Chimera marker file (.cmm) of the C-alpha trace (Angstrom):
<marker_set name="trace">
<marker id="1" x="-36.090" y="-56.950" z="80.009" r="1" g="1" b="0" radius="0.5"/>
<marker id="2" x="-38.671" y="-54.717" z="77.397" r="1" g="1" b="0" radius="0.5"/>
<marker id="3" x="-41.399" y="-56.856" z="77.557" r="1" g="1" b="0" radius="0.5"/>
<marker id="4" x="-43.096" y="-55.793" z="74.149" r="1" g="1" b="0" radius="0.5"/>
<marker id="5" x="-40.308" y="-57.411" z="72.467" r="1" g="1" b="0" radius="0.5"/>
<marker id="6" x="-40.645" y="-60.605" z="74.049" r="1" g="1" b="0" radius="0.5"/>
<marker id="7" x="-42.983" y="-62.182" z="71.277" r="1" g="1" b="0" radius="0.5"/>
<marker id="8" x="-39.680" y="-61.542" z="68.383" r="1" g="1" b="0" radius="0.5"/>
<marker id="9" x="-37.548" y="-63.760" z="70.941" r="1" g="1" b="0" radius="0.5"/>
<marker id="10" x="-37.720" y="-67.524" z="69.724" r="1" g="1" b="0" radius="0.5"/>
<marker id="11" x="-36.257" y="-69.755" z="73.096" r="1" g="1" b="0" radius="0.5"/>
<marker id="12" x="-35.224" y="-72.097" z="71.553" r="1" g="1" b="0" radius="0.5"/>
<marker id="13" x="-34.198" y="-76.311" z="73.670" r="1" g="1" b="0" radius="0.5"/>
<marker id="14" x="-30.366" y="-76.533" z="72.743" r="1" g="1" b="0" radius="0.5"/>
<marker id="15" x="-28.719" y="-79.708" z="74.131" r="1" g="1" b="0" radius="0.5"/>
<marker id="16" x="-25.540" y="-79.532" z="74.765" r="1" g="1" b="0" radius="0.5"/>
<marker id="17" x="-23.018" y="-82.636" z="74.378" r="1" g="1" b="0" radius="0.5"/>
<marker id="18" x="-19.759" y="-82.552" z="76.405" r="1" g="1" b="0" radius="0.5"/>
<marker id="19" x="-17.243" y="-84.410" z="75.468" r="1" g="1" b="0" radius="0.5"/>
<marker id="20" x="-15.295" y="-84.928" z="78.359" r="1" g="1" b="0" radius="0.5"/>
<marker id="21" x="-18.283" y="-86.386" z="80.202" r="1" g="1" b="0" radius="0.5"/>
<marker id="22" x="-19.768" y="-89.274" z="77.982" r="1" g="1" b="0" radius="0.5"/>
<marker id="23" x="-18.524" y="-92.618" z="79.261" r="1" g="1" b="0" radius="0.5"/>
<marker id="24" x="-20.569" y="-94.354" z="76.497" r="1" g="1" b="0" radius="0.5"/>
<marker id="25" x="-19.754" y="-93.886" z="72.597" r="1" g="1" b="0" radius="0.5"/>
<marker id="26" x="-21.323" y="-96.526" z="70.911" r="1" g="1" b="0" radius="0.5"/>
<marker id="27" x="-25.032" y="-94.552" z="71.540" r="1" g="1" b="0" radius="0.5"/>
<marker id="28" x="-22.631" y="-91.971" z="68.589" r="1" g="1" b="0" radius="0.5"/>
<marker id="29" x="-23.126" y="-93.776" z="65.260" r="1" g="1" b="0" radius="0.5"/>
<marker id="30" x="-21.770" y="-90.631" z="62.993" r="1" g="1" b="0" radius="0.5"/>
<marker id="31" x="-18.609" y="-89.471" z="62.925" r="1" g="1" b="0" radius="0.5"/>
<marker id="32" x="-19.378" y="-87.261" z="66.266" r="1" g="1" b="0" radius="0.5"/>
<marker id="33" x="-17.922" y="-91.009" z="67.215" r="1" g="1" b="0" radius="0.5"/>
<marker id="34" x="-14.261" y="-90.802" z="66.684" r="1" g="1" b="0" radius="0.5"/>
<marker id="35" x="-14.418" y="-87.034" z="66.876" r="1" g="1" b="0" radius="0.5"/>
<marker id="36" x="-15.748" y="-86.891" z="70.564" r="1" g="1" b="0" radius="0.5"/>
<marker id="37" x="-13.940" y="-90.237" z="72.143" r="1" g="1" b="0" radius="0.5"/>
<marker id="38" x="-10.788" y="-88.112" z="70.605" r="1" g="1" b="0" radius="0.5"/>
<marker id="39" x="-11.244" y="-84.918" z="72.408" r="1" g="1" b="0" radius="0.5"/>
<marker id="40" x="-12.179" y="-86.392" z="75.976" r="1" g="1" b="0" radius="0.5"/>
<marker id="41" x="-8.928" y="-88.630" z="75.417" r="1" g="1" b="0" radius="0.5"/>
<marker id="42" x="-6.684" y="-85.896" z="73.757" r="1" g="1" b="0" radius="0.5"/>
<marker id="43" x="-4.475" y="-84.674" z="76.513" r="1" g="1" b="0" radius="0.5"/>
<marker id="44" x="-3.544" y="-88.485" z="76.629" r="1" g="1" b="0" radius="0.5"/>
<marker id="45" x="-1.531" y="-89.550" z="74.433" r="1" g="1" b="0" radius="0.5"/>
<marker id="46" x="-0.772" y="-93.191" z="74.811" r="1" g="1" b="0" radius="0.5"/>
<marker id="47" x="-4.721" y="-93.646" z="74.908" r="1" g="1" b="0" radius="0.5"/>
<marker id="48" x="-5.066" y="-91.919" z="71.811" r="1" g="1" b="0" radius="0.5"/>
<marker id="49" x="-2.606" y="-93.870" z="69.631" r="1" g="1" b="0" radius="0.5"/>
<marker id="50" x="-4.457" y="-97.244" z="71.405" r="1" g="1" b="0" radius="0.5"/>
<marker id="51" x="-8.227" y="-95.636" z="70.510" r="1" g="1" b="0" radius="0.5"/>
<marker id="52" x="-6.773" y="-94.797" z="67.675" r="1" g="1" b="0" radius="0.5"/>
<marker id="53" x="-5.390" y="-98.228" z="66.135" r="1" g="1" b="0" radius="0.5"/>
<marker id="54" x="-7.323" y="-100.178" z="68.305" r="1" g="1" b="0" radius="0.5"/>
<marker id="55" x="-10.603" y="-98.507" z="67.417" r="1" g="1" b="0" radius="0.5"/>
<marker id="56" x="-11.916" y="-100.446" z="64.518" r="1" g="1" b="0" radius="0.5"/>
<marker id="57" x="-14.363" y="-97.042" z="64.027" r="1" g="1" b="0" radius="0.5"/>
<marker id="58" x="-11.332" y="-95.438" z="63.211" r="1" g="1" b="0" radius="0.5"/>
<marker id="59" x="-10.539" y="-97.481" z="60.353" r="1" g="1" b="0" radius="0.5"/>
<marker id="60" x="-13.208" y="-95.492" z="57.962" r="1" g="1" b="0" radius="0.5"/>
<marker id="61" x="-13.856" y="-91.580" z="59.223" r="1" g="1" b="0" radius="0.5"/>
<marker id="62" x="-15.445" y="-89.378" z="56.924" r="1" g="1" b="0" radius="0.5"/>
<marker id="63" x="-13.059" y="-85.986" z="55.305" r="1" g="1" b="0" radius="0.5"/>
<marker id="64" x="-15.391" y="-84.161" z="57.636" r="1" g="1" b="0" radius="0.5"/>
<marker id="65" x="-15.141" y="-85.571" z="60.355" r="1" g="1" b="0" radius="0.5"/>
<marker id="66" x="-11.131" y="-86.236" z="60.066" r="1" g="1" b="0" radius="0.5"/>
<marker id="67" x="-10.863" y="-82.172" z="59.585" r="1" g="1" b="0" radius="0.5"/>
<marker id="68" x="-13.159" y="-81.768" z="62.424" r="1" g="1" b="0" radius="0.5"/>
<marker id="69" x="-10.018" y="-84.011" z="64.587" r="1" g="1" b="0" radius="0.5"/>
<marker id="70" x="-7.643" y="-82.413" z="62.821" r="1" g="1" b="0" radius="0.5"/>
<marker id="71" x="-9.017" y="-78.370" z="64.346" r="1" g="1" b="0" radius="0.5"/>
<marker id="72" x="-10.549" y="-79.567" z="67.604" r="1" g="1" b="0" radius="0.5"/>
<marker id="73" x="-7.691" y="-82.061" z="68.970" r="1" g="1" b="0" radius="0.5"/>
<marker id="74" x="-4.837" y="-80.016" z="67.832" r="1" g="1" b="0" radius="0.5"/>
<marker id="75" x="-3.888" y="-83.467" z="65.300" r="1" g="1" b="0" radius="0.5"/>
<marker id="76" x="-2.552" y="-82.833" z="62.210" r="1" g="1" b="0" radius="0.5"/>
<marker id="77" x="-3.613" y="-86.229" z="60.132" r="1" g="1" b="0" radius="0.5"/>
<marker id="78" x="-2.962" y="-85.793" z="56.645" r="1" g="1" b="0" radius="0.5"/>
<marker id="79" x="-5.533" y="-86.599" z="54.356" r="1" g="1" b="0" radius="0.5"/>
<marker id="80" x="-7.248" y="-87.442" z="51.139" r="1" g="1" b="0" radius="0.5"/>
<marker id="81" x="-10.225" y="-84.380" z="50.104" r="1" g="1" b="0" radius="0.5"/>
<marker id="82" x="-11.390" y="-86.073" z="47.303" r="1" g="1" b="0" radius="0.5"/>
<marker id="83" x="-11.539" y="-89.190" z="49.270" r="1" g="1" b="0" radius="0.5"/>
<marker id="84" x="-14.459" y="-89.229" z="51.132" r="1" g="1" b="0" radius="0.5"/>
<marker id="85" x="-13.788" y="-92.129" z="54.269" r="1" g="1" b="0" radius="0.5"/>
<marker id="86" x="-9.467" y="-91.403" z="55.735" r="1" g="1" b="0" radius="0.5"/>
<marker id="87" x="-7.957" y="-94.993" z="57.828" r="1" g="1" b="0" radius="0.5"/>
<marker id="88" x="-7.205" y="-93.697" z="60.227" r="1" g="1" b="0" radius="0.5"/>
<marker id="89" x="-5.508" y="-96.361" z="61.596" r="1" g="1" b="0" radius="0.5"/>
<marker id="90" x="-3.266" y="-95.475" z="58.770" r="1" g="1" b="0" radius="0.5"/>
<marker id="91" x="-3.139" y="-91.997" z="58.734" r="1" g="1" b="0" radius="0.5"/>
<marker id="92" x="-2.118" y="-91.837" z="62.437" r="1" g="1" b="0" radius="0.5"/>
<marker id="93" x="1.056" y="-94.059" z="62.195" r="1" g="1" b="0" radius="0.5"/>
<marker id="94" x="2.002" y="-91.513" z="58.961" r="1" g="1" b="0" radius="0.5"/>
<marker id="95" x="1.334" y="-88.718" z="61.356" r="1" g="1" b="0" radius="0.5"/>
<marker id="96" x="4.121" y="-90.200" z="63.704" r="1" g="1" b="0" radius="0.5"/>
<marker id="97" x="6.486" y="-91.339" z="61.318" r="1" g="1" b="0" radius="0.5"/>
<marker id="98" x="6.802" y="-87.943" z="59.535" r="1" g="1" b="0" radius="0.5"/>
<marker id="99" x="6.728" y="-86.455" z="63.949" r="1" g="1" b="0" radius="0.5"/>
<marker id="100" x="9.710" y="-88.978" z="63.862" r="1" g="1" b="0" radius="0.5"/>
<marker id="101" x="11.208" y="-87.898" z="61.136" r="1" g="1" b="0" radius="0.5"/>
<marker id="102" x="10.733" y="-84.342" z="62.100" r="1" g="1" b="0" radius="0.5"/>
<marker id="103" x="12.330" y="-84.013" z="65.422" r="1" g="1" b="0" radius="0.5"/>
<marker id="104" x="14.915" y="-86.553" z="63.549" r="1" g="1" b="0" radius="0.5"/>
<marker id="105" x="15.598" y="-83.398" z="61.184" r="1" g="1" b="0" radius="0.5"/>
<marker id="106" x="15.224" y="-80.573" z="63.920" r="1" g="1" b="0" radius="0.5"/>
<marker id="107" x="18.149" y="-83.246" z="66.326" r="1" g="1" b="0" radius="0.5"/>
<marker id="108" x="20.163" y="-83.179" z="62.751" r="1" g="1" b="0" radius="0.5"/>
<marker id="109" x="20.140" y="-79.516" z="62.746" r="1" g="1" b="0" radius="0.5"/>
<marker id="110" x="20.600" y="-78.642" z="66.989" r="1" g="1" b="0" radius="0.5"/>
<marker id="111" x="24.001" y="-81.285" z="66.801" r="1" g="1" b="0" radius="0.5"/>
<marker id="112" x="25.152" y="-79.475" z="63.572" r="1" g="1" b="0" radius="0.5"/>
<marker id="113" x="24.554" y="-75.651" z="65.240" r="1" g="1" b="0" radius="0.5"/>
<marker id="114" x="25.989" y="-76.900" z="68.574" r="1" g="1" b="0" radius="0.5"/>
<marker id="115" x="28.262" y="-78.522" z="66.789" r="1" g="1" b="0" radius="0.5"/>
<marker id="116" x="29.361" y="-75.369" z="65.348" r="1" g="1" b="0" radius="0.5"/>
<marker id="117" x="29.292" y="-73.518" z="68.462" r="1" g="1" b="0" radius="0.5"/>
<marker id="118" x="32.327" y="-75.641" z="69.843" r="1" g="1" b="0" radius="0.5"/>
<marker id="119" x="33.649" y="-74.757" z="67.188" r="1" g="1" b="0" radius="0.5"/>
<marker id="120" x="34.871" y="-71.182" z="67.319" r="1" g="1" b="0" radius="0.5"/>
<marker id="121" x="34.737" y="-72.352" z="71.224" r="1" g="1" b="0" radius="0.5"/>
<marker id="122" x="37.441" y="-74.042" z="70.974" r="1" g="1" b="0" radius="0.5"/>
<marker id="123" x="39.086" y="-71.761" z="68.108" r="1" g="1" b="0" radius="0.5"/>
<marker id="124" x="39.166" y="-68.767" z="71.204" r="1" g="1" b="0" radius="0.5"/>
<marker id="125" x="39.972" y="-70.895" z="73.781" r="1" g="1" b="0" radius="0.5"/>
<marker id="126" x="43.627" y="-71.862" z="71.340" r="1" g="1" b="0" radius="0.5"/>
<marker id="127" x="44.063" y="-68.018" z="70.608" r="1" g="1" b="0" radius="0.5"/>
<marker id="128" x="42.784" y="-68.698" z="66.692" r="1" g="1" b="0" radius="0.5"/>
<marker id="129" x="41.182" y="-65.408" z="67.269" r="1" g="1" b="0" radius="0.5"/>
<marker id="130" x="39.441" y="-62.995" z="70.004" r="1" g="1" b="0" radius="0.5"/>
<marker id="131" x="36.568" y="-63.445" z="72.559" r="1" g="1" b="0" radius="0.5"/>
<marker id="132" x="35.179" y="-60.374" z="70.824" r="1" g="1" b="0" radius="0.5"/>
<marker id="133" x="35.125" y="-62.001" z="67.088" r="1" g="1" b="0" radius="0.5"/>
<marker id="134" x="34.396" y="-65.662" z="68.174" r="1" g="1" b="0" radius="0.5"/>
<marker id="135" x="30.867" y="-63.993" z="69.681" r="1" g="1" b="0" radius="0.5"/>
<marker id="136" x="30.248" y="-62.463" z="66.352" r="1" g="1" b="0" radius="0.5"/>
<marker id="137" x="30.663" y="-66.560" z="64.545" r="1" g="1" b="0" radius="0.5"/>
<marker id="138" x="27.971" y="-66.923" z="67.028" r="1" g="1" b="0" radius="0.5"/>
<marker id="139" x="25.817" y="-64.026" z="66.852" r="1" g="1" b="0" radius="0.5"/>
<marker id="140" x="25.450" y="-63.292" z="69.948" r="1" g="1" b="0" radius="0.5"/>
<marker id="141" x="26.923" y="-60.301" z="72.620" r="1" g="1" b="0" radius="0.5"/>
<marker id="142" x="30.434" y="-60.408" z="74.296" r="1" g="1" b="0" radius="0.5"/>
<marker id="143" x="28.234" y="-60.716" z="77.549" r="1" g="1" b="0" radius="0.5"/>
<marker id="144" x="25.999" y="-64.099" z="75.859" r="1" g="1" b="0" radius="0.5"/>
<marker id="145" x="29.387" y="-66.406" z="74.057" r="1" g="1" b="0" radius="0.5"/>
<marker id="146" x="31.695" y="-66.132" z="77.113" r="1" g="1" b="0" radius="0.5"/>
<marker id="147" x="29.092" y="-67.208" z="79.939" r="1" g="1" b="0" radius="0.5"/>
<marker id="148" x="28.557" y="-69.808" z="76.843" r="1" g="1" b="0" radius="0.5"/>
<marker id="149" x="31.343" y="-70.908" z="76.459" r="1" g="1" b="0" radius="0.5"/>
<marker id="150" x="31.817" y="-70.913" z="79.776" r="1" g="1" b="0" radius="0.5"/>
<marker id="151" x="29.025" y="-73.244" z="80.295" r="1" g="1" b="0" radius="0.5"/>
<marker id="152" x="30.131" y="-75.567" z="77.837" r="1" g="1" b="0" radius="0.5"/>
<marker id="153" x="33.214" y="-75.901" z="79.874" r="1" g="1" b="0" radius="0.5"/>
<marker id="154" x="35.611" y="-73.784" z="77.532" r="1" g="1" b="0" radius="0.5"/>
<marker id="155" x="38.387" y="-71.169" z="79.162" r="1" g="1" b="0" radius="0.5"/>
<marker id="156" x="38.154" y="-68.141" z="77.510" r="1" g="1" b="0" radius="0.5"/>
<marker id="157" x="42.149" y="-66.723" z="77.457" r="1" g="1" b="0" radius="0.5"/>
<marker id="158" x="41.529" y="-63.399" z="78.630" r="1" g="1" b="0" radius="0.5"/>
<marker id="159" x="39.725" y="-64.476" z="81.681" r="1" g="1" b="0" radius="0.5"/>
<marker id="160" x="42.483" y="-67.399" z="82.828" r="1" g="1" b="0" radius="0.5"/>
<link id1="1" id2="2" r="1" g="1" b="0" radius="0.2"/>
<link id1="2" id2="3" r="1" g="1" b="0" radius="0.2"/>
<link id1="3" id2="4" r="1" g="1" b="0" radius="0.2"/>
<link id1="4" id2="5" r="1" g="1" b="0" radius="0.2"/>
<link id1="5" id2="6" r="1" g="1" b="0" radius="0.2"/>
<link id1="6" id2="7" r="1" g="1" b="0" radius="0.2"/>
<link id1="7" id2="8" r="1" g="1" b="0" radius="0.2"/>
<link id1="8" id2="9" r="1" g="1" b="0" radius="0.2"/>
<link id1="9" id2="10" r="1" g="1" b="0" radius="0.2"/>
<link id1="10" id2="11" r="1" g="1" b="0" radius="0.2"/>
<link id1="11" id2="12" r="1" g="1" b="0" radius="0.2"/>
<link id1="12" id2="13" r="1" g="1" b="0" radius="0.2"/>
<link id1="13" id2="14" r="1" g="1" b="0" radius="0.2"/>
<link id1="14" id2="15" r="1" g="1" b="0" radius="0.2"/>
<link id1="15" id2="16" r="1" g="1" b="0" radius="0.2"/>
<link id1="16" id2="17" r="1" g="1" b="0" radius="0.2"/>
<link id1="17" id2="18" r="1" g="1" b="0" radius="0.2"/>
<link id1="18" id2="19" r="1" g="1" b="0" radius="0.2"/>
<link id1="19" id2="20" r="1" g="1" b="0" radius="0.2"/>
<link id1="20" id2="21" r="1" g="1" b="0" radius="0.2"/>
<link id1="21" id2="22" r="1" g="1" b="0" radius="0.2"/>
<link id1="22" id2="23" r="1" g="1" b="0" radius="0.2"/>
<link id1="23" id2="24" r="1" g="1" b="0" radius="0.2"/>
<link id1="24" id2="25" r="1" g="1" b="0" radius="0.2"/>
<link id1="25" id2="26" r="1" g="1" b="0" radius="0.2"/>
<link id1="26" id2="27" r="1" g="1" b="0" radius="0.2"/>
<link id1="27" id2="28" r="1" g="1" b="0" radius="0.2"/>
<link id1="28" id2="29" r="1" g="1" b="0" radius="0.2"/>
<link id1="29" id2="30" r="1" g="1" b="0" radius="0.2"/>
<link id1="30" id2="31" r="1" g="1" b="0" radius="0.2"/>
<link id1="31" id2="32" r="1" g="1" b="0" radius="0.2"/>
<link id1="32" id2="33" r="1" g="1" b="0" radius="0.2"/>
<link id1="33" id2="34" r="1" g="1" b="0" radius="0.2"/>
<link id1="34" id2="35" r="1" g="1" b="0" radius="0.2"/>
<link id1="35" id2="36" r="1" g="1" b="0" radius="0.2"/>
<link id1="36" id2="37" r="1" g="1" b="0" radius="0.2"/>
<link id1="37" id2="38" r="1" g="1" b="0" radius="0.2"/>
<link id1="38" id2="39" r="1" g="1" b="0" radius="0.2"/>
<link id1="39" id2="40" r="1" g="1" b="0" radius="0.2"/>
<link id1="40" id2="41" r="1" g="1" b="0" radius="0.2"/>
<link id1="41" id2="42" r="1" g="1" b="0" radius="0.2"/>
<link id1="42" id2="43" r="1" g="1" b="0" radius="0.2"/>
<link id1="43" id2="44" r="1" g="1" b="0" radius="0.2"/>
<link id1="44" id2="45" r="1" g="1" b="0" radius="0.2"/>
<link id1="45" id2="46" r="1" g="1" b="0" radius="0.2"/>
<link id1="46" id2="47" r="1" g="1" b="0" radius="0.2"/>
<link id1="47" id2="48" r="1" g="1" b="0" radius="0.2"/>
<link id1="48" id2="49" r="1" g="1" b="0" radius="0.2"/>
<link id1="49" id2="50" r="1" g="1" b="0" radius="0.2"/>
<link id1="50" id2="51" r="1" g="1" b="0" radius="0.2"/>
<link id1="51" id2="52" r="1" g="1" b="0" radius="0.2"/>
<link id1="52" id2="53" r="1" g="1" b="0" radius="0.2"/>
<link id1="53" id2="54" r="1" g="1" b="0" radius="0.2"/>
<link id1="54" id2="55" r="1" g="1" b="0" radius="0.2"/>
<link id1="55" id2="56" r="1" g="1" b="0" radius="0.2"/>
<link id1="56" id2="57" r="1" g="1" b="0" radius="0.2"/>
<link id1="57" id2="58" r="1" g="1" b="0" radius="0.2"/>
<link id1="58" id2="59" r="1" g="1" b="0" radius="0.2"/>
<link id1="59" id2="60" r="1" g="1" b="0" radius="0.2"/>
<link id1="60" id2="61" r="1" g="1" b="0" radius="0.2"/>
<link id1="61" id2="62" r="1" g="1" b="0" radius="0.2"/>
<link id1="62" id2="63" r="1" g="1" b="0" radius="0.2"/>
<link id1="63" id2="64" r="1" g="1" b="0" radius="0.2"/>
<link id1="64" id2="65" r="1" g="1" b="0" radius="0.2"/>
<link id1="65" id2="66" r="1" g="1" b="0" radius="0.2"/>
<link id1="66" id2="67" r="1" g="1" b="0" radius="0.2"/>
<link id1="67" id2="68" r="1" g="1" b="0" radius="0.2"/>
<link id1="68" id2="69" r="1" g="1" b="0" radius="0.2"/>
<link id1="69" id2="70" r="1" g="1" b="0" radius="0.2"/>
<link id1="70" id2="71" r="1" g="1" b="0" radius="0.2"/>
<link id1="71" id2="72" r="1" g="1" b="0" radius="0.2"/>
<link id1="72" id2="73" r="1" g="1" b="0" radius="0.2"/>
<link id1="73" id2="74" r="1" g="1" b="0" radius="0.2"/>
<link id1="74" id2="75" r="1" g="1" b="0" radius="0.2"/>
<link id1="75" id2="76" r="1" g="1" b="0" radius="0.2"/>
<link id1="76" id2="77" r="1" g="1" b="0" radius="0.2"/>
<link id1="77" id2="78" r="1" g="1" b="0" radius="0.2"/>
<link id1="78" id2="79" r="1" g="1" b="0" radius="0.2"/>
<link id1="79" id2="80" r="1" g="1" b="0" radius="0.2"/>
<link id1="80" id2="81" r="1" g="1" b="0" radius="0.2"/>
<link id1="81" id2="82" r="1" g="1" b="0" radius="0.2"/>
<link id1="82" id2="83" r="1" g="1" b="0" radius="0.2"/>
<link id1="83" id2="84" r="1" g="1" b="0" radius="0.2"/>
<link id1="84" id2="85" r="1" g="1" b="0" radius="0.2"/>
<link id1="85" id2="86" r="1" g="1" b="0" radius="0.2"/>
<link id1="86" id2="87" r="1" g="1" b="0" radius="0.2"/>
<link id1="87" id2="88" r="1" g="1" b="0" radius="0.2"/>
<link id1="88" id2="89" r="1" g="1" b="0" radius="0.2"/>
<link id1="89" id2="90" r="1" g="1" b="0" radius="0.2"/>
<link id1="90" id2="91" r="1" g="1" b="0" radius="0.2"/>
<link id1="91" id2="92" r="1" g="1" b="0" radius="0.2"/>
<link id1="92" id2="93" r="1" g="1" b="0" radius="0.2"/>
<link id1="93" id2="94" r="1" g="1" b="0" radius="0.2"/>
<link id1="94" id2="95" r="1" g="1" b="0" radius="0.2"/>
<link id1="95" id2="96" r="1" g="1" b="0" radius="0.2"/>
<link id1="96" id2="97" r="1" g="1" b="0" radius="0.2"/>
<link id1="97" id2="98" r="1" g="1" b="0" radius="0.2"/>
<link id1="98" id2="99" r="1" g="1" b="0" radius="0.2"/>
<link id1="99" id2="100" r="1" g="1" b="0" radius="0.2"/>
<link id1="100" id2="101" r="1" g="1" b="0" radius="0.2"/>
<link id1="101" id2="102" r="1" g="1" b="0" radius="0.2"/>
<link id1="102" id2="103" r="1" g="1" b="0" radius="0.2"/>
<link id1="103" id2="104" r="1" g="1" b="0" radius="0.2"/>
<link id1="104" id2="105" r="1" g="1" b="0" radius="0.2"/>
<link id1="105" id2="106" r="1" g="1" b="0" radius="0.2"/>
<link id1="106" id2="107" r="1" g="1" b="0" radius="0.2"/>
<link id1="107" id2="108" r="1" g="1" b="0" radius="0.2"/>
<link id1="108" id2="109" r="1" g="1" b="0" radius="0.2"/>
<link id1="109" id2="110" r="1" g="1" b="0" radius="0.2"/>
<link id1="110" id2="111" r="1" g="1" b="0" radius="0.2"/>
<link id1="111" id2="112" r="1" g="1" b="0" radius="0.2"/>
<link id1="112" id2="113" r="1" g="1" b="0" radius="0.2"/>
<link id1="113" id2="114" r="1" g="1" b="0" radius="0.2"/>
<link id1="114" id2="115" r="1" g="1" b="0" radius="0.2"/>
<link id1="115" id2="116" r="1" g="1" b="0" radius="0.2"/>
<link id1="116" id2="117" r="1" g="1" b="0" radius="0.2"/>
<link id1="117" id2="118" r="1" g="1" b="0" radius="0.2"/>
<link id1="118" id2="119" r="1" g="1" b="0" radius="0.2"/>
<link id1="119" id2="120" r="1" g="1" b="0" radius="0.2"/>
<link id1="120" id2="121" r="1" g="1" b="0" radius="0.2"/>
<link id1="121" id2="122" r="1" g="1" b="0" radius="0.2"/>
<link id1="122" id2="123" r="1" g="1" b="0" radius="0.2"/>
<link id1="123" id2="124" r="1" g="1" b="0" radius="0.2"/>
<link id1="124" id2="125" r="1" g="1" b="0" radius="0.2"/>
<link id1="125" id2="126" r="1" g="1" b="0" radius="0.2"/>
<link id1="126" id2="127" r="1" g="1" b="0" radius="0.2"/>
<link id1="127" id2="128" r="1" g="1" b="0" radius="0.2"/>
<link id1="128" id2="129" r="1" g="1" b="0" radius="0.2"/>
<link id1="129" id2="130" r="1" g="1" b="0" radius="0.2"/>
<link id1="130" id2="131" r="1" g="1" b="0" radius="0.2"/>
<link id1="131" id2="132" r="1" g="1" b="0" radius="0.2"/>
<link id1="132" id2="133" r="1" g="1" b="0" radius="0.2"/>
<link id1="133" id2="134" r="1" g="1" b="0" radius="0.2"/>
<link id1="134" id2="135" r="1" g="1" b="0" radius="0.2"/>
<link id1="135" id2="136" r="1" g="1" b="0" radius="0.2"/>
<link id1="136" id2="137" r="1" g="1" b="0" radius="0.2"/>
<link id1="137" id2="138" r="1" g="1" b="0" radius="0.2"/>
<link id1="138" id2="139" r="1" g="1" b="0" radius="0.2"/>
<link id1="139" id2="140" r="1" g="1" b="0" radius="0.2"/>
<link id1="140" id2="141" r="1" g="1" b="0" radius="0.2"/>
<link id1="141" id2="142" r="1" g="1" b="0" radius="0.2"/>
<link id1="142" id2="143" r="1" g="1" b="0" radius="0.2"/>
<link id1="143" id2="144" r="1" g="1" b="0" radius="0.2"/>
<link id1="144" id2="145" r="1" g="1" b="0" radius="0.2"/>
<link id1="145" id2="146" r="1" g="1" b="0" radius="0.2"/>
<link id1="146" id2="147" r="1" g="1" b="0" radius="0.2"/>
<link id1="147" id2="148" r="1" g="1" b="0" radius="0.2"/>
<link id1="148" id2="149" r="1" g="1" b="0" radius="0.2"/>
<link id1="149" id2="150" r="1" g="1" b="0" radius="0.2"/>
<link id1="150" id2="151" r="1" g="1" b="0" radius="0.2"/>
<link id1="151" id2="152" r="1" g="1" b="0" radius="0.2"/>
<link id1="152" id2="153" r="1" g="1" b="0" radius="0.2"/>
<link id1="153" id2="154" r="1" g="1" b="0" radius="0.2"/>
<link id1="154" id2="155" r="1" g="1" b="0" radius="0.2"/>
<link id1="155" id2="156" r="1" g="1" b="0" radius="0.2"/>
<link id1="156" id2="157" r="1" g="1" b="0" radius="0.2"/>
<link id1="157" id2="158" r="1" g="1" b="0" radius="0.2"/>
<link id1="158" id2="159" r="1" g="1" b="0" radius="0.2"/>
<link id1="159" id2="160" r="1" g="1" b="0" radius="0.2"/>
</marker_set>
C-alpha cells in the first residue's frame, strides 16, 4: 500500500456479534435481543414457536425490530406501522392462522384440479373423447397426458 495515503485512512475498531454463538441473550436490553434470539433459532420452527409464545420479551417488540425480524428471519409477521410496539405472541398466532388458511386454500385448489384431471382421464378411458382431446383439456402434451393417466391407474383405449 502506498504509505503516502495512510494518514487519510481511518482504522476504526468494529465489534461484530454473531447471534449463532451467543448463549445468554439477557445481556441485550434493546430490540437486538428478540432479533438475535430469533436469528439463532430460525431454522428450528418448534424452538421459534416456543420462544415467541412463551418468552415475555416478545409481548412488546418495537416495530423496527419486527421489520428486521421479517427481513432477516424470513417471517411475514403483519403489524400496524402506526403502533410503536407489537405483541409478537398475537402476531405470530395470526401468522400461523394465515398459513393454515393459505394451506387449506391451496389444498382445495389442488384437489379440484386433481378431480378435474380424473374426470378427463375417465372420459378418455370410457371413449367420450380421444386421448389427444384429453391432453388438450388437461393442457399437457399427449405424451405427458398418457403417462399421467397411466400413473393414475386409468387405461387409454388406444393402448388397451
